[in-house]
VOGU-859781 format. One record per residue (C-alpha): residue number from 1; x negated, y, z negated; chain. Coordinates in Angstrom, 3 decimals. Example, Ala and Ser with C-alpha at 12.3 -4.5 7.8 and 13.67 -1.06 7.14 Angstrom:
2
> nr xx yy zz kette
> 1 -12.300 -4.500 -7.800 A
> 2 -13.670 -1.060 -7.140 A
REM end
This chain:
636
> nr xx yy zz kette
> 1 13.740 -15.538 25.605 A
> 2 10.013 -15.389 24.682 A
> 3 8.562 -11.953 24.373 A
> 4 4.798 -11.629 25.267 A
> 5 2.704 -8.546 25.276 A
> 6 -0.032 -8.201 27.941 A
> 7 -2.624 -5.475 27.912 A
> 8 -4.934 -4.443 30.766 A
> 9 -8.625 -3.791 30.163 A
> 10 -11.534 -2.655 32.533 A
> 11 -13.599 0.219 33.843 A
> 12 -12.025 3.596 35.149 A
> 13 -10.790 3.344 38.768 A
> 14 -10.906 -0.549 38.931 A
> 15 -7.129 -0.658 39.758 A
> 16 -5.408 -1.471 36.571 A
> 17 -2.500 0.930 37.151 A
> 18 -2.141 -0.148 40.850 A
> 19 -2.042 -3.773 39.765 A
> 20 0.674 -3.230 37.099 A
> 21 2.772 -1.262 39.801 A
> 22 2.347 -4.087 42.327 A
> 23 3.419 -6.671 39.833 A
> 24 6.416 -4.784 38.178 A
> 25 7.347 -2.027 40.525 A
> 26 6.689 0.335 37.766 A
> 27 4.158 3.265 37.962 A
> 28 2.900 3.686 34.511 A
> 29 0.889 6.971 35.347 A
> 30 3.606 9.295 33.978 A
> 31 1.795 12.504 33.402 A
> 32 1.259 14.987 36.112 A
> 33 -2.478 15.222 35.306 A
> 34 -2.781 11.621 35.659 A
> 35 -1.236 11.524 39.144 A
> 36 -3.344 14.546 40.205 A
> 37 -6.622 13.035 38.928 A
> 38 -5.802 9.426 39.863 A
> 39 -6.691 8.096 36.468 A
> 40 -4.861 7.056 33.432 A
> 41 -5.323 9.272 30.419 A
> 42 -2.398 8.003 28.236 A
> 43 -0.897 4.649 27.570 A
> 44 1.348 3.349 30.248 A
> 45 4.101 0.724 29.719 A
> 46 6.004 -1.648 32.050 A
> 47 7.753 -4.963 31.818 A
> 48 7.966 -8.088 34.024 A
> 49 10.665 -10.789 33.759 A
> 50 9.336 -14.325 34.616 A
> 51 11.403 -17.346 35.835 A
> 52 10.421 -19.293 32.715 A
> 53 12.697 -17.094 30.437 A
> 54 9.655 -15.066 29.470 A
> 55 9.472 -11.283 29.394 A
> 56 6.155 -9.728 29.493 A
> 57 5.832 -6.241 28.068 A
> 58 2.660 -4.695 29.859 A
> 59 0.454 -2.043 28.302 A
> 60 -1.694 -0.126 30.807 A
> 61 -4.728 1.492 29.141 A
> 62 -7.142 4.150 30.454 A
> 63 -10.510 2.876 31.562 A
> 64 -12.552 6.232 31.191 A
> 65 -15.095 6.232 28.420 A
> 66 -13.597 9.327 26.974 A
> 67 -10.325 7.445 26.356 A
> 68 -11.527 4.310 24.604 A
> 69 -9.785 5.318 21.536 A
> 70 -6.590 5.503 23.554 A
> 71 -7.379 2.099 25.022 A
> 72 -7.779 0.799 21.527 A
> 73 -4.385 2.205 20.427 A
> 74 -2.794 0.024 23.243 A
> 75 -4.519 -3.227 22.789 A
> 76 -4.144 -3.843 19.064 A
> 77 -0.890 -5.891 19.394 A
> 78 -1.387 -7.751 22.576 A
> 79 -1.050 -11.434 23.136 A
> 80 -3.168 -11.833 26.198 A
> 81 -5.261 -9.572 28.414 A
> 82 -5.693 -8.945 32.185 A
> 83 -9.401 -7.781 32.512 A
> 84 -9.301 -5.934 35.638 A
> 85 -12.722 -5.736 37.601 A
> 86 -12.998 -4.142 41.124 A
> 87 -14.575 -6.502 43.682 A
> 88 -16.442 -3.617 45.271 A
> 89 -18.289 -2.569 42.040 A
> 90 -18.311 -5.686 39.708 A
> 91 -19.031 -5.521 35.974 A
> 92 -19.456 -1.977 34.670 A
> 93 -20.060 -0.298 31.271 A
> 94 -16.449 0.038 30.217 A
> 95 -15.807 -3.560 31.462 A
> 96 -18.414 -4.576 28.686 A
> 97 -17.062 -2.270 26.025 A
> 98 -13.355 -3.248 26.690 A
> 99 -14.330 -6.977 26.579 A
> 100 -15.951 -6.543 23.303 A
> 101 -12.944 -4.897 21.933 A
> 102 -10.701 -7.827 22.961 A
> 103 -13.110 -10.174 21.357 A
> 104 -13.194 -8.108 18.073 A
> 105 -9.352 -8.002 18.114 A
> 106 -9.207 -11.868 18.381 A
> 107 -7.570 -11.906 21.829 A
> 108 -8.247 -15.431 23.044 A
> 109 -6.013 -15.757 26.167 A
> 110 -6.349 -13.903 29.296 A
> 111 -7.369 -13.812 33.063 A
> 112 -9.587 -11.791 35.185 A
> 113 -7.924 -9.782 38.151 A
> 114 -10.586 -9.307 40.767 A
> 115 -9.022 -6.301 42.530 A
> 116 -9.549 -4.629 45.763 A
> 117 -10.442 -7.819 47.567 A
> 118 -9.345 -6.143 50.842 A
> 119 -12.452 -3.807 50.640 A
> 120 -15.109 -6.612 50.630 A
> 121 -16.199 -9.551 52.700 A
> 122 -15.664 -13.141 51.458 A
> 123 -19.378 -13.644 50.890 A
> 124 -19.453 -10.453 48.660 A
> 125 -16.518 -11.726 46.838 A
> 126 -18.269 -15.041 46.003 A
> 127 -21.249 -13.210 44.776 A
> 128 -19.102 -10.954 42.418 A
> 129 -17.195 -13.870 41.109 A
> 130 -20.528 -15.646 40.146 A
> 131 -21.785 -12.557 38.374 A
> 132 -18.330 -12.290 36.523 A
> 133 -18.531 -16.041 35.438 A
> 134 -22.045 -15.336 34.063 A
> 135 -20.884 -12.245 32.363 A
> 136 -17.988 -14.073 30.524 A
> 137 -20.092 -16.997 29.450 A
> 138 -19.675 -17.450 25.689 A
> 139 -17.010 -14.939 25.386 A
> 140 -13.314 -15.139 24.645 A
> 141 -12.668 -15.316 28.425 A
> 142 -15.137 -17.956 29.105 A
> 143 -12.805 -20.243 30.730 A
> 144 -10.357 -17.685 32.089 A
> 145 -9.271 -17.854 35.723 A
> 146 -10.700 -15.349 38.167 A
> 147 -8.089 -14.336 40.606 A
> 148 -8.914 -12.209 43.634 A
> 149 -6.103 -9.792 44.324 A
> 150 -5.216 -6.851 46.454 A
> 151 -2.561 -4.511 44.999 A
> 152 -2.310 -2.942 48.466 A
> 153 -1.573 -5.875 50.597 A
> 154 -0.100 -8.200 47.962 A
> 155 -2.488 -10.836 48.611 A
> 156 -3.019 -12.797 45.352 A
> 157 -0.349 -11.354 43.395 A
> 158 1.668 -14.602 43.225 A
> 159 -1.351 -16.370 41.844 A
> 160 -1.610 -13.672 39.250 A
> 161 2.051 -14.022 38.314 A
> 162 1.830 -17.887 38.044 A
> 163 -1.280 -17.553 35.790 A
> 164 0.401 -15.089 33.492 A
> 165 3.443 -17.452 33.266 A
> 166 1.102 -20.300 32.442 A
> 167 -0.768 -18.310 29.799 A
> 168 2.420 -16.899 28.348 A
> 169 3.931 -20.322 27.891 A
> 170 1.019 -21.332 25.478 A
> 171 1.597 -18.340 23.373 A
> 172 3.272 -19.040 20.050 A
> 173 6.220 -16.844 19.270 A
> 174 5.687 -14.160 16.740 A
> 175 7.484 -14.799 13.416 A
> 176 10.661 -12.793 13.087 A
> 177 10.879 -13.224 9.235 A
> 178 7.688 -11.277 8.423 A
> 179 7.242 -7.737 7.203 A
> 180 8.440 -5.153 9.847 A
> 181 5.556 -3.486 11.235 A
> 182 5.519 -1.181 14.353 A
> 183 2.358 0.762 14.920 A
> 184 3.487 4.125 16.695 A
> 185 1.755 4.895 20.145 A
> 186 4.104 7.417 21.417 A
> 187 6.366 10.206 19.816 A
> 188 8.773 12.324 21.852 A
> 189 12.274 13.744 21.828 A
> 190 15.325 13.415 23.951 A
> 191 17.919 16.112 24.039 A
> 192 21.002 14.844 22.300 A
> 193 19.201 12.008 20.517 A
> 194 16.221 13.546 18.761 A
> 195 13.000 11.923 17.836 A
> 196 11.887 8.743 19.473 A
> 197 8.867 6.625 18.648 A
> 198 7.580 3.650 20.554 A
> 199 5.241 0.834 19.859 A
> 200 4.818 -2.918 20.020 A
> 201 6.743 -4.584 17.047 A
> 202 3.968 -6.640 15.485 A
> 203 5.999 -8.756 13.012 A
> 204 9.544 -8.954 11.719 A
> 205 12.828 -7.729 13.305 A
> 206 14.354 -4.401 13.373 A
> 207 18.055 -3.572 13.557 A
> 208 20.220 -0.601 13.959 A
> 209 21.016 0.960 10.619 A
> 210 17.689 -0.372 8.808 A
> 211 16.351 2.068 6.256 A
> 212 12.687 2.706 7.466 A
> 213 9.747 4.758 6.504 A
> 214 6.814 6.266 8.371 A
> 215 3.389 5.621 6.753 A
> 216 1.267 7.034 5.602 A
> 217 3.287 10.120 5.121 A
> 218 6.175 8.152 3.699 A
> 219 8.795 9.865 5.765 A
> 220 12.087 8.267 5.170 A
> 221 14.730 7.690 8.041 A
> 222 16.974 4.972 9.524 A
> 223 17.293 3.239 12.820 A
> 224 19.953 5.132 14.873 A
> 225 19.284 3.538 18.302 A
> 226 17.073 0.838 19.700 A
> 227 15.764 0.076 23.251 A
> 228 13.628 -2.791 24.500 A
> 229 12.457 -2.409 28.155 A
> 230 14.829 0.583 28.711 A
> 231 17.837 -1.342 27.587 A
> 232 19.923 -0.496 24.358 A
> 233 19.858 -3.468 21.902 A
> 234 21.322 -4.055 18.405 A
> 235 18.037 -5.604 17.279 A
> 236 14.484 -5.660 18.431 A
> 237 12.230 -8.751 17.766 A
> 238 8.599 -9.344 17.142 A
> 239 6.444 -9.152 20.266 A
> 240 8.720 -6.521 22.132 A
> 241 7.908 -3.060 23.291 A
> 242 10.330 -1.094 21.191 A
> 243 11.667 2.478 21.245 A
> 244 13.293 3.709 17.965 A
> 245 15.531 6.720 17.555 A
> 246 14.959 8.181 14.099 A
> 247 17.408 11.025 12.867 A
> 248 16.127 13.610 10.520 A
> 249 12.573 13.588 11.497 A
> 250 10.807 16.064 13.880 A
> 251 8.221 15.117 16.593 A
> 252 5.460 17.230 14.828 A
> 253 5.824 15.240 11.461 A
> 254 4.722 11.868 13.316 A
> 255 1.799 10.989 15.306 A
> 256 -0.019 8.219 16.989 A
> 257 -1.493 6.098 14.477 A
> 258 1.443 6.148 12.060 A
> 259 3.380 2.858 11.043 A
> 260 6.965 2.323 10.967 A
> 261 8.040 -0.258 8.489 A
> 262 11.120 -0.944 6.122 A
> 263 11.241 1.211 3.089 A
> 264 9.380 -0.433 0.063 A
> 265 7.539 -3.153 2.026 A
> 266 4.038 -1.950 2.337 A
> 267 1.472 0.000 0.132 A
> 268 -0.819 2.733 1.566 A
> 269 -4.514 2.829 0.628 A
> 270 -7.657 4.709 1.337 A
> 271 -9.752 1.627 0.765 A
> 272 -10.024 -1.675 2.578 A
> 273 -12.212 -4.734 2.073 A
> 274 -13.095 -6.853 5.246 A
> 275 -15.476 -8.909 7.051 A
> 276 -17.710 -7.208 9.316 A
> 277 -19.463 -8.532 12.563 A
> 278 -21.959 -6.157 14.262 A
> 279 -22.110 -6.614 17.937 A
> 280 -25.359 -8.354 19.191 A
> 281 -25.871 -5.403 21.595 A
> 282 -25.050 -2.774 19.149 A
> 283 -27.598 0.158 19.581 A
> 284 -28.936 -0.034 16.045 A
> 285 -28.374 -1.424 12.557 A
> 286 -25.469 -0.228 10.467 A
> 287 -26.734 1.304 7.363 A
> 288 -24.918 1.354 3.921 A
> 289 -22.503 4.247 3.640 A
> 290 -22.650 4.919 7.370 A
> 291 -19.800 7.240 8.713 A
> 292 -17.818 5.346 11.330 A
> 293 -14.589 5.514 13.291 A
> 294 -12.225 2.821 12.059 A
> 295 -9.452 1.595 14.424 A
> 296 -6.453 -0.392 13.185 A
> 297 -3.441 -0.946 15.256 A
> 298 -2.847 2.576 16.959 A
> 299 -4.779 4.441 14.336 A
> 300 -8.222 5.945 14.450 A
> 301 -9.636 7.077 11.043 A
> 302 -12.952 8.274 9.938 A
> 303 -14.473 6.097 7.275 A
> 304 -17.501 5.201 5.213 A
> 305 -18.821 1.544 5.653 A
> 306 -19.976 0.575 2.265 A
> 307 -21.921 -2.710 2.503 A
> 308 -21.312 -4.951 -0.742 A
> 309 -24.328 -6.992 -0.941 A
> 310 -27.027 -5.338 1.386 A
> 311 -28.437 -2.037 2.622 A
> 312 -27.863 -2.594 6.318 A
> 313 -26.474 -5.078 8.984 A
> 314 -28.473 -5.730 11.885 A
> 315 -26.928 -6.334 15.445 A
> 316 -25.314 -9.797 15.598 A
> 317 -25.166 -10.104 11.823 A
> 318 -22.028 -10.450 9.591 A
> 319 -21.444 -8.968 6.085 A
> 320 -18.601 -7.939 3.696 A
> 321 -17.724 -4.415 3.855 A
> 322 -15.687 -1.779 1.626 A
> 323 -14.225 0.685 3.981 A
> 324 -13.463 4.094 2.174 A
> 325 -11.093 5.860 4.629 A
> 326 -10.764 9.574 4.941 A
> 327 -6.906 9.233 5.507 A
> 328 -4.638 6.653 3.971 A
> 329 -3.330 3.590 6.083 A
> 330 -1.295 0.590 5.513 A
> 331 -2.939 -2.944 6.382 A
> 332 -2.231 -6.499 5.714 A
> 333 -4.580 -9.552 5.420 A
> 334 -5.775 -11.013 8.624 A
> 335 -5.470 -7.713 10.575 A
> 336 -8.178 -7.192 13.033 A
> 337 -10.053 -3.851 13.271 A
> 338 -12.660 -2.260 15.511 A
> 339 -15.619 0.000 14.488 A
> 340 -17.097 2.661 16.649 A
> 341 -20.046 4.672 15.657 A
> 342 -19.455 8.263 14.615 A
> 343 -21.489 9.849 17.211 A
> 344 -22.030 9.060 19.915 A
> 345 -18.708 7.053 19.954 A
> 346 -19.565 3.584 20.922 A
> 347 -18.011 0.170 19.952 A
> 348 -20.414 -1.467 17.534 A
> 349 -18.405 -4.132 15.646 A
> 350 -15.203 -5.022 13.788 A
> 351 -13.748 -7.747 11.708 A
> 352 -10.801 -8.936 9.678 A
> 353 -9.036 -7.188 6.706 A
> 354 -9.102 -9.324 3.633 A
> 355 -8.045 -7.173 0.720 A
> 356 -5.788 -4.192 1.738 A
> 357 -5.711 -2.545 -1.598 A
> 358 -8.983 -3.099 -3.471 A
> 359 -10.381 -1.114 -6.472 A
> 360 -13.049 1.491 -5.699 A
> 361 -15.915 0.284 -7.977 A
> 362 -17.118 -2.627 -5.988 A
> 363 -20.696 -2.402 -4.884 A
> 364 -23.253 -4.771 -5.947 A
> 365 -20.830 -6.878 -7.986 A
> 366 -21.222 -10.647 -7.327 A
> 367 -17.743 -11.382 -8.343 A
> 368 -16.277 -9.054 -5.560 A
> 369 -18.187 -11.236 -2.830 A
> 370 -16.963 -14.353 -4.435 A
> 371 -13.357 -12.883 -4.355 A
> 372 -13.681 -12.040 -0.619 A
> 373 -15.054 -15.425 0.308 A
> 374 -11.782 -16.976 -1.201 A
> 375 -9.791 -14.600 0.659 A
> 376 -11.582 -15.289 4.004 A
> 377 -11.945 -18.918 3.633 A
> 378 -9.557 -20.374 0.916 A
> 379 -6.307 -22.170 1.332 A
> 380 -2.942 -20.279 1.135 A
> 381 -2.712 -21.185 -2.478 A
> 382 -6.299 -20.070 -3.288 A
> 383 -5.725 -16.746 -1.663 A
> 384 -2.308 -16.145 -3.559 A
> 385 -3.880 -17.085 -6.913 A
> 386 -6.634 -14.708 -6.259 A
> 387 -4.285 -11.833 -5.306 A
> 388 -2.360 -12.561 -8.517 A
> 389 -5.504 -12.551 -10.617 A
> 390 -6.557 -9.158 -9.220 A
> 391 -3.416 -7.534 -10.272 A
> 392 -2.400 -6.754 -13.883 A
> 393 1.234 -5.824 -12.816 A
> 394 3.854 -8.369 -11.872 A
> 395 4.226 -8.701 -8.090 A
> 396 7.384 -9.232 -6.316 A
> 397 7.625 -11.684 -3.454 A
> 398 7.454 -8.871 -0.984 A
> 399 4.379 -7.527 -2.436 A
> 400 2.778 -10.939 -2.546 A
> 401 3.745 -11.361 1.106 A
> 402 1.917 -8.136 2.086 A
> 403 -1.150 -8.654 -0.102 A
> 404 -1.760 -12.363 0.378 A
> 405 -0.724 -12.440 4.072 A
> 406 1.570 -15.409 3.698 A
> 407 4.843 -15.824 5.574 A
> 408 8.028 -15.891 3.422 A
> 409 8.634 -19.714 3.737 A
> 410 5.039 -20.647 2.764 A
> 411 4.903 -18.125 0.012 A
> 412 8.112 -19.474 -1.650 A
> 413 6.746 -23.009 -1.446 A
> 414 3.478 -22.070 -3.107 A
> 415 5.199 -20.088 -5.830 A
> 416 7.362 -23.060 -6.636 A
> 417 4.454 -25.403 -7.022 A
> 418 2.338 -22.808 -9.011 A
> 419 5.261 -22.329 -11.491 A
> 420 5.608 -26.056 -11.943 A
> 421 1.852 -26.299 -12.517 A
> 422 2.027 -23.462 -15.130 A
> 423 -0.572 -21.470 -13.374 A
> 424 1.759 -18.364 -12.885 A
> 425 4.724 -17.140 -14.853 A
> 426 7.950 -15.492 -13.519 A
> 427 9.139 -12.212 -15.141 A
> 428 12.105 -10.101 -14.495 A
> 429 11.246 -7.143 -12.047 A
> 430 12.722 -3.852 -11.254 A
> 431 14.125 -5.187 -7.872 A
> 432 14.372 -8.994 -8.842 A
> 433 11.886 -11.615 -9.951 A
> 434 8.133 -10.919 -10.030 A
> 435 5.172 -13.018 -10.726 A
> 436 1.968 -12.764 -12.944 A
> 437 -1.119 -14.996 -13.067 A
> 438 -0.957 -16.868 -16.488 A
> 439 -4.554 -15.884 -17.262 A
> 440 -3.647 -12.246 -16.917 A
> 441 -0.608 -12.652 -19.064 A
> 442 -2.372 -14.443 -21.892 A
> 443 -5.249 -11.942 -21.654 A
> 444 -2.823 -9.089 -22.201 A
> 445 -1.133 -10.762 -24.905 A
> 446 -4.696 -11.455 -26.558 A
> 447 -5.662 -7.933 -26.163 A
> 448 -2.404 -6.547 -27.742 A
> 449 -3.067 -8.889 -30.866 A
> 450 -6.701 -7.707 -31.056 A
> 451 -5.668 -4.021 -30.876 A
> 452 -3.199 -4.525 -33.655 A
> 453 -5.712 -6.084 -35.838 A
> 454 -8.180 -3.284 -35.265 A
> 455 -5.401 -0.775 -36.034 A
> 456 -4.441 -2.408 -39.213 A
> 457 -8.127 -2.649 -40.483 A
> 458 -8.459 1.009 -39.739 A
> 459 -5.077 1.998 -41.185 A
> 460 -4.325 -0.588 -43.878 A
> 461 -1.538 1.579 -45.417 A
> 462 0.405 2.367 -42.197 A
> 463 3.441 0.087 -41.221 A
> 464 2.369 -0.052 -37.621 A
> 465 1.315 1.801 -34.414 A
> 466 3.623 3.510 -32.114 A
> 467 4.410 1.495 -28.971 A
> 468 3.324 4.222 -26.654 A
> 469 0.046 4.586 -28.420 A
> 470 -0.733 0.796 -28.232 A
> 471 0.234 0.752 -24.503 A
> 472 -2.167 3.607 -23.841 A
> 473 -5.061 1.613 -25.489 A
> 474 -4.618 -1.235 -23.105 A
> 475 -7.398 -0.554 -20.525 A
> 476 -5.539 -1.886 -17.575 A
> 477 -2.782 0.633 -17.602 A
> 478 -0.035 -1.921 -18.082 A
> 479 3.300 -0.795 -16.631 A
> 480 5.977 -0.044 -19.228 A
> 481 8.413 -2.786 -18.051 A
> 482 5.668 -5.335 -18.434 A
> 483 4.469 -3.996 -21.767 A
> 484 8.009 -4.285 -23.138 A
> 485 8.282 -7.873 -21.881 A
> 486 4.924 -8.774 -23.490 A
> 487 6.001 -7.331 -26.882 A
> 488 9.471 -9.091 -26.627 A
> 489 7.528 -12.459 -25.963 A
> 490 5.073 -11.800 -28.893 A
> 491 8.062 -11.091 -31.034 A
> 492 9.921 -14.295 -30.056 A
> 493 6.650 -16.150 -30.799 A
> 494 6.628 -14.438 -34.282 A
> 495 3.231 -12.987 -33.622 A
> 496 4.362 -9.303 -33.902 A
> 497 7.373 -7.382 -35.461 A
> 498 8.992 -4.407 -33.696 A
> 499 10.401 -1.738 -35.953 A
> 500 12.161 0.979 -33.859 A
> 501 9.151 2.622 -31.986 A
> 502 6.408 0.839 -33.963 A
> 503 4.737 -2.519 -33.775 A
> 504 2.775 -4.644 -36.421 A
> 505 1.358 -7.943 -36.836 A
> 506 3.733 -10.279 -38.596 A
> 507 1.313 -11.091 -41.176 A
> 508 0.416 -7.370 -41.883 A
> 509 1.701 -6.146 -45.362 A
> 510 0.437 -2.654 -46.604 A
> 511 -0.830 -3.009 -50.096 A
> 512 -1.258 0.147 -52.181 A
> 513 -3.729 0.482 -54.890 A
> 514 -2.708 1.977 -58.205 A
> 515 -4.207 5.223 -57.110 A
> 516 -2.363 5.323 -53.672 A
> 517 0.853 4.418 -55.490 A
> 518 0.489 7.213 -57.877 A
> 519 -0.425 9.750 -55.024 A
> 520 2.531 8.452 -53.054 A
> 521 4.866 9.222 -56.032 A
> 522 3.263 12.769 -56.509 A
> 523 3.558 13.666 -52.903 A
> 524 7.249 12.436 -52.574 A
> 525 8.093 14.386 -55.835 A
> 526 6.510 17.378 -54.458 A
> 527 8.315 17.377 -51.112 A
> 528 11.737 16.449 -52.889 A
> 529 11.283 19.386 -55.200 A
> 530 10.480 21.843 -52.378 A
> 531 13.744 20.872 -50.515 A
> 532 13.881 22.937 -47.313 A
> 533 10.916 25.232 -47.900 A
> 534 8.156 22.762 -48.255 A
> 535 4.425 23.731 -48.314 A
> 536 2.089 23.136 -45.373 A
> 537 0.463 19.708 -45.103 A
> 538 -2.975 21.048 -46.353 A
> 539 -1.341 22.869 -49.265 A
> 540 0.563 19.726 -50.087 A
> 541 -2.555 17.699 -50.254 A
> 542 -4.230 20.247 -52.568 A
> 543 -1.325 20.425 -54.865 A
> 544 -1.121 16.753 -55.098 A
> 545 -4.862 16.734 -56.269 A
> 546 -6.155 14.464 -53.568 A
> 547 -8.828 14.632 -50.938 A
> 548 -7.831 14.945 -47.289 A
> 549 -8.819 11.511 -46.208 A
> 550 -7.146 9.598 -48.939 A
> 551 -4.011 11.754 -48.705 A
> 552 -3.650 11.472 -45.046 A
> 553 -3.096 7.564 -45.029 A
> 554 -0.384 7.840 -47.798 A
> 555 1.170 10.926 -46.165 A
> 556 1.688 9.248 -42.814 A
> 557 2.990 6.085 -44.518 A
> 558 5.661 8.292 -46.003 A
> 559 6.340 9.515 -42.439 A
> 560 6.612 6.010 -40.983 A
> 561 8.873 4.924 -43.559 A
> 562 11.200 7.961 -42.902 A
> 563 10.706 9.616 -46.454 A
> 564 9.363 12.558 -44.694 A
> 565 10.750 14.198 -41.435 A
> 566 8.383 15.846 -39.080 A
> 567 9.732 19.393 -37.983 A
> 568 6.478 20.627 -36.440 A
> 569 2.952 19.584 -36.794 A
> 570 2.632 21.388 -40.077 A
> 571 6.074 21.358 -41.350 A
> 572 7.425 18.072 -42.911 A
> 573 10.630 17.885 -45.106 A
> 574 11.977 15.330 -47.461 A
> 575 14.700 13.240 -45.816 A
> 576 17.333 14.111 -48.564 A
> 577 16.902 17.857 -47.893 A
> 578 16.889 17.203 -44.100 A
> 579 20.238 15.369 -44.225 A
> 580 21.711 17.882 -46.287 A
> 581 20.780 20.628 -43.857 A
> 582 22.042 18.664 -41.020 A
> 583 25.346 18.120 -42.717 A
> 584 25.778 21.620 -43.748 A
> 585 25.042 22.884 -40.181 A
> 586 27.570 20.389 -38.677 A
> 587 30.142 21.432 -41.134 A
> 588 29.742 24.948 -40.243 A
> 589 29.774 24.428 -36.490 A
> 590 32.980 22.299 -36.936 A
> 591 34.685 25.512 -38.215 A
> 592 32.823 28.156 -36.046 A
> 593 31.917 28.221 -32.286 A
> 594 28.490 29.149 -32.941 A
> 595 25.648 30.035 -35.539 A
> 596 22.978 32.699 -35.493 A
> 597 19.649 32.646 -36.986 A
> 598 20.438 35.045 -39.959 A
> 599 23.656 33.026 -40.590 A
> 600 21.786 29.692 -40.613 A
> 601 19.184 31.153 -42.868 A
> 602 21.780 32.389 -45.424 A
> 603 23.756 29.212 -45.017 A
> 604 20.702 27.159 -46.304 A
> 605 19.099 29.890 -48.601 A
> 606 15.822 29.629 -46.549 A
> 607 13.494 32.285 -44.999 A
> 608 13.432 32.964 -41.382 A
> 609 9.930 31.422 -41.288 A
> 610 11.615 28.099 -41.896 A
> 611 14.964 28.622 -40.212 A
> 612 13.602 29.047 -36.697 A
> 613 11.569 25.820 -36.726 A
> 614 14.443 23.793 -38.069 A
> 615 16.868 25.134 -35.347 A
> 616 14.318 24.344 -32.620 A
> 617 14.007 20.978 -34.047 A
> 618 17.786 20.427 -33.985 A
> 619 17.722 21.716 -30.211 A
> 620 15.237 19.075 -29.419 A
> 621 16.942 16.277 -30.789 A
> 622 20.042 17.517 -28.967 A
> 623 22.033 18.248 -32.122 A
> 624 22.485 21.898 -31.041 A
> 625 21.540 23.976 -28.052 A
> 626 20.688 27.498 -27.553 A
> 627 23.182 29.985 -26.170 A
> 628 21.694 33.395 -25.962 A
> 629 20.481 34.224 -29.562 A
> 630 22.791 31.697 -31.224 A
> 631 23.314 27.976 -31.429 A
> 632 26.344 25.931 -30.386 A
> 633 26.957 22.067 -30.696 A
> 634 25.045 20.069 -28.049 A
> 635 27.678 19.243 -25.287 A
> 636 30.039 21.870 -26.323 A
REM end
């Protein structure tokens, strides 16, 4: 069974809801206010099964200008459109705006239902059809059939059904192996079941038991029940109108515009980069940083349109735009969006998402426009390489799928060929394999070696730099797992040596001058003699007869070698005294259940001034733990 989503469009009171009811037998006006006023305020839904094993899910949208944002929430996932025009009125303002929206969303198939034919004479009907054909010239419905119909008498309904069947047969089925995305257009509750959300399943397939999340709020849940066209199912497929029962969530936590997806599959962002086409009949140019209303799927979000290479876009022109959103959302490459002016709310343009997670510093940088041109016009391989080149962290196949807009099969094929060509490398990831552009990998390795050379030049006596300090100096904020992998690879290549928590170049060998060697001996002798009551660092430097700068390099070399042990920032002790203190403490606690500060002080023959820092240090390294005013062995 092929599943096709059909949306209505057209001016208020042109007969959209009446036509849907005549075709399906379903009244999509479900609200009391809608029935009293005779207009659609909310989205309505119906379905129609055709003989050709095709099921149509029909989204009936409101036509009043006040509810265009509701209309946009309904048409985002449709495959074909029924543009409804009343024969007694012809083309009206919302007819034009709704058609613009369909064009901006890339809807290329549909028909025109010329409703209320029973209210006009045949000569008038001919004139209206000529007007409509002129109106549609050059649009996405240029060649669409115009079918006169009366929802009241039923005349023309068969022709509308036949045309829908013919158009639906041309629609390519949506991929069921893509990332699950269900933009939410309704949220309600049913007694005994809890929270229900509905929407059109854009891509992927959703099954009972799937672990899902609601973005952008990142609310976790699971699928308890599924319905498609009022029937319970085990699995919902791409292209179906779907209702999902979500346990553990309340209706006030979710709203129209949220997105349901599988956990861990999509990133949220407050920035998007895209193409922008301003409508030829837009009322005015769009200036840089203009505040706009951004519509994607069922969401409406206020945003700033930051033009990347100009100060304004004139009606009929195209440009690249960085959209800075006031609320986060989740998008994918190739998604189509619509822009409306902030005030008054009028549809002014739209385009295609190219980069769903760009960085913020983008304006007036030529490489950004070049990057977007590749994402817009490049081959699937070019786009994949561009995404990899823009990310310093290894990306899983799922992340690449969402960021490059490739289906799983095509992605795996491209990855295999790029690996063979040596353009990318495969690394172990947290949840399986991950991929990194080879240029990024080599650049990071080169940066690490350069940082080590700089460190050794500035600190010739030190054995190496701590791993965490080295990672913090990498400007790109490399993740710990990747940093570890880079160090391991450089170690295997014999470029660096790792010694516990420190790293050095393989060729680095600290060379002490005669003066430095003598100072090293004086400091070590001083600390060994002081045992567990050593001087402060400054006092030690003064007693050793050395200036601070010269003494610091020697001192920290002794710390790196483990000759001196750090207790606090100003208390260091020789390792011999330290090991003796630790041994005596363990010996005491082997015979006694706990030790107090006075007892510890007397045990080691030190003052309280030194005893407390030593005990706190032993707590930190989890040799002991505090219990009231005493210490006990850690884990006892």
